[in-house]
C-alpha positions in Angstrom: 298.6 -39.2 168.6 301.8 -41.3 169.1 300.9 -44.7 171.4 303.8 -45.5 172.9 306.4 -42.3 172.6 309.9 -42.7 173.6 310.1 -42.0 177.1 307.0 -44.6 177.7 308.9 -47.0 175.7 312.3 -47.1 177.8 309.9 -47.0 180.9 308.1 -50.3 180.3 309.7 -53.3 181.3 310.7 -56.2 178.8 308.8 -58.9 178.4 309.1 -61.6 181.0 311.0 -59.2 183.4 307.5 -58.7 186.0 307.4 -62.5 185.9 308.2 -62.9 189.7 305.7 -59.8 190.2 302.8 -61.1 188.9 299.4 -59.1 189.1 301.9 -56.6 191.6 303.4 -55.3 188.5 303.1 -51.8 187.8 301.2 -51.3 184.4 302.5 -48.0 183.0 300.1 -46.7 180.0 296.8 -46.7 179.5 295.2 -46.9 176.2 291.6 -46.9 175.3 288.8 -46.6 172.7 287.0 -43.4 173.2 284.3 -45.0 171.1 283.3 -48.2 172.6 284.8 -49.9 175.8 288.2 -51.4 175.2 290.9 -50.6 177.1 294.3 -51.7 177.2 297.0 -51.8 180.4 301.0 -52.1 179.6 302.8 -53.1 182.0 305.9 -54.8 179.4 306.9 -54.5 176.3 309.2 -56.1 174.1 310.8 -53.0 172.3 309.1 -53.2 168.5 305.9 -54.0 169.2 304.9 -56.7 171.3 303.0 -55.3 174.9 301.7 -57.6 178.0 298.9 -56.3 180.4 295.6 -56.4 181.4 292.7 -56.0 178.1 289.3 -54.7 178.9 286.9 -55.6 176.6 284.2 -58.1 176.9 285.9 -59.7 180.0 289.3 -59.0 182.2 292.0 -60.3 180.8 295.7 -60.7 180.9 297.4 -61.2 177.6 299.7 -60.0 174.6 299.1 -57.4 172.5 300.2 -56.2 168.8 301.0 -52.1 169.1 301.1 -52.2 165.3 297.4 -53.6 165.3 296.0 -50.9 167.9 297.2 -47.8 165.7 295.3 -49.8 162.8 292.2 -49.8 164.6 289.3 -48.0 164.9 286.2 -47.8 166.9 282.9 -47.9 165.9 282.2 -43.9 165.3 286.3 -44.7 163.1 288.4 -42.7 165.9 291.5 -44.3 166.8 293.2 -45.6 170.2 294.0 -43.0 172.2 296.8 -43.2 175.2 295.5 -41.8 178.4 297.5 -38.9 179.0 296.1 -38.3 182.7 296.4 -42.1 183.4 298.6 -42.3 186.9 300.2 -46.1 186.8 298.1 -49.0 188.4 299.5 -52.6 189.6 297.2 -55.2 187.4 296.0 -56.8 190.7 294.5 -52.9 191.3 293.2 -52.7 187.7 291.4 -56.3 187.7 289.8 -55.7 191.1 288.2 -52.1 189.8 286.8 -53.8 186.8 285.8 -56.7 188.4 283.7 -54.6 191.0 282.0 -53.2 188.3 280.8 -56.6 186.9 283.2 -57.1 184.4 284.1 -61.2 183.8 287.3 -62.6 184.4 
């Protein structure tokens, strides 16, 4: 599965474009490991490799992540990261609140 097809690459704002929006910025894509609890929501993209957004892992945090690294990662059962084909964009604030309500630490 292609994690960031052309239409998503073109739709994602450039890095730092959402700074004035803060947590009201939209996360346009959701990537996840089907065999673990890690999820990445991207709200910005440098057009080549680096994404910015909300990362759900051991805790909930905003940060940068590499598309190339995600494409090479495998979960505990050897499954690759996938893009959620049914995900509907949400703000970073909505996502953060959703995960915090489920007990994830900030």
